[in-house]
N, C-alpha and C positions, 0 to 999 in steps of 0.2 A: 261413534263419538269423535268429534273433531279434535285433531292433534293440535296441541298448543305450541305455537312457534316461540321458542326461547330467543329473545333478542341477542344479537351479537354485541360485543363490547362497544363497537363503533356506534351502533344505533342506540344502545342504552345510554351512552355518553351524550349523544345529541338529542336524546329524549324523543325519538321517532319510532314508528312501528317498523319492525324488521320483517321483511317479506322473505319468502323462500328463494327469491331471485336476487337477494341482497349480494352485491359483489364483494362486500367486505366480510361477510360471515365466514367464509372458508379461511380467511387470513387472520382475523382478530377473534380468536377463540377466547373463552372466559379468562384464561390465564395471561392474556396479553393486553391488559388494560393500559399498562405503562407504555407499551409500544404505540398504541393508538394515540395516547396523549402526546407522545413525542412528535408523531407525524402531523397531528392536528395543529400543534403549536408551531412547527417549522414550515409545513407546506399548506396546511388547512385540509380538511377532509375532502373538500370539493376538488382541489388541485391533485391530491393524492389519488383519487379515483381516476381522474383524467390521465395521470401519468402512468398508472399501471395498465390502463387500457391501450396505451401506446405499444405495449408489448403483445406478442402473440398469446392467445389464451393459455397455452401450455407453459408459458414462461412468466405469467403474471404473478405467481407466488414468489418467484425469484426476484422479480422487479420490486415487489412489495418489501421483501426482506432487505434488499439493498437500500431502499428508501428509508426503512426503519433504522438501519445502521447509520446512514448519513444524518438522519434527524437526531438520533441519540448523541452522535459525536458533536453536532452543532450545539446541543444543549449543554453538553459537558464542557465544550470549549467554544464560547460565543464568537471568539475572534478568528480562529483558524479552522474549526470544525474538522472534518475528515481530511481536508487539504493538509493540515498540520501533520497528521499521521503519515500521509503519502510522502510529504517532504522529508520527514525523519527517516522513513524506510529507504527512500532514494539515496540519502546521504550514507546510511548504514551499508547499503548495497555497494556503493562505490568504494567505501573504505574497505569492505570485505574483499572485493575484487582486487584491490591494490595489495592488500595483505596476502592474498592467495598467490599472486604473481611473485611478490617478494619472497615468500616462503619457498616457492619452487626454485627460484633463482639461487637462494642461499643454500639450499640443500641439493642443488643440481638434480632435481627430480624431473624426469622427462616422461610425462604421461601422454597418452593419446588425447588430443585436444577436443574430443567430442563433448565432454561435460562442460568444460570451461567455455568453449566457443558458443555453445547453445545458450548458456546463461548470459554471456556477454552480449550476444546478438539480441536476446530477449530484452535485456535491460536497455540496449540501444534503441530498439523499436519502441519501447515504452516511453523513453525520453523524447523521441520524435513525436509520439502521439500526444504527449503532454504539451509540447511546443505547438502542435496544431490546434490545441484547444483554445489558443488565442491569448489568454491572459497569463502573464508570468506570475506564478503563485507567490504570495507573501510580499509583494512589492507594491507600494502605494502608487496610485495613478495621478498623473498631472491634471491640473484644472485648465480650462480654456474659456476665453471670453465669448467665443461664438456659441451658437445654439448647441446644447448638449445632445448626446446620442439618444437620451430618453425622449426629449422633446421632438427630436427629428423623427423618432419612431411614431410618436403620437401626433405628429404633424401640427404642432402648436408652437406658439411663441415661447421662447425660453426666458423667463423672468429672472431678475437678479437674485431673487430668493429661492430659486428652483432647488428643491432638496436633492434632486438626482444629479445636478450639474457637477458636484465635486467627484462623483464616482464614474460618470459616463461622458468622456470627452466626445467631440463630434464624430470621431471615427469608431465609436463603440456602440453604434445603433444595434447591431446584431446581438451584442452581449446583453443589452437591455431587453431585446425581444426574447432571448432565452430566459432571462430572469423572470419576465412576465409569465412565460409558459410554465416555469418550474415553481416559483415562489409566489408570484403576483407582486406588483409594484408596491402596494401598501404594506404587505407582509415583509417584503425585503427591507423597507425603511425601518419597520418596527424591530427587526432582528439586528440591523446595523446599529440602531440607537442603543441597543442593549450592550454593545461592545465598546462603549465609551471608555477610555479615550482613543481606542484603536479602530475607529470607524472605517478608515481606508483599508486596513488589513482585512477586516471582516467582510467588507464589500468585495474586495479582490478575491477572497477565498470562496465566497458564495457565487460569484461570477464563474470562477473556475469550475466549481461543482455543477453549476447549471449547464455550462458548455459540455461537460462530460456526460451529463444525463441526456442531453439532446443527441449527442454523438452515439451513446449506447443506452437506449431506453430500458434495457433489462438490468444491466449491472451498474451503470453510472461510474462515479469515481470509486465506489466500493469494489468494483471489479478490478480496477487498477491496483488498489490497495491489496486485495487478495493475491493478485499475481506477484506483486513485489514481495509480499510475505512469503510466498512459496519459493521464489527465487532466493530470498535470503536464507531460508531453511536449506535449500539445495546447496548453496555455496558454503554454508556453515558445515554441512556434512562433508563436502568435498575438501574443505580446509582441514577438518579433523582427520580425514583419510590420508591427506598429504603429510600431515604431521606424524601420524602413526607410521606411515611407510618410511619416512625419514628416520624416525627413532629406531624402527626395526632394522633398517639398513645399517645404522651405526652399530647396533648391538651385534648384528651378524658379522660385520667387519672386525669388531673387537674379538669375537669368538674365533674367527678365522686366523687372525694374527696370533692369538694366544695358542691356537692349535698348531700353527706353523712353527712358532717358536719352540713349542714342546717337542715337535718332531725333529727340528734341527738340533736341539740339545741331545736328544736320544741318539741321533745319528753320529754326533761328534763323540759321544761316550763309547759307542760301539766300535768306532774306527781307531780309537786310542789303543796302543800296545799294552798288554797286561804286564804288570810288574813281575820280574823273575825272582824266585825265592831259591837260594842255594842251601843245600844241607850243611849242617854245622861242621861235619867232618871234612868238608872240602876247604874250609876256611882255616888256615893255620899260619 
């Protein structure tokens, strides 16, 4: 008897036959219909399949999960998407590092610098990596009268009403190329228009995420967010340890002072001459 192939969520949603070689079947199990709807809406199923195939076979599930994370973040926040989360984590990390340094200075705690330096270096490398992605996140882009980066990429004349011109200055041809690879030009504009009146911020964050995806096909920006989250947890634990150590040191010093004071008092009492008591008959 021939075994009936149960269609995966992706094929069922697209109303097509699901074959045994379907690349989406291992990813979109029956309980992940919401995840597929998210990636289909943000990337399109076709782009999603192409993106996960950019990763090695043993890493394609990880790539799919990171894309799902970015898609759901984009739907939840059409303006900033996962870039907004990354930005907040970066700010929290910098604040926490400053607080940790200040706490150590105030309490004169001298730890071995292994934990702090590794976190600081990790954050520094991340910030350098974010800079290399090209677009400064959450900042609007300037417009330019010359041929926009999108039209330069497509090798066509840039018309005054070109919808891409406000988001892709002439020097942003590579950014548009990455947008096409990750989202597709038409889908990019659709998502940008959903972010009215913050179209520039939405475009900027999508370009940032597209650059991150091209730079790291497995993890994309989701990988950077995960790393920042881990560093934030590590620094939070270290700060708690520093505070605990400082409090314990203060308590120990108080106990030592109290004990020293008690010993000094006892020694003074022992060295004092005992009072002399005379019998009554010698006093007359």
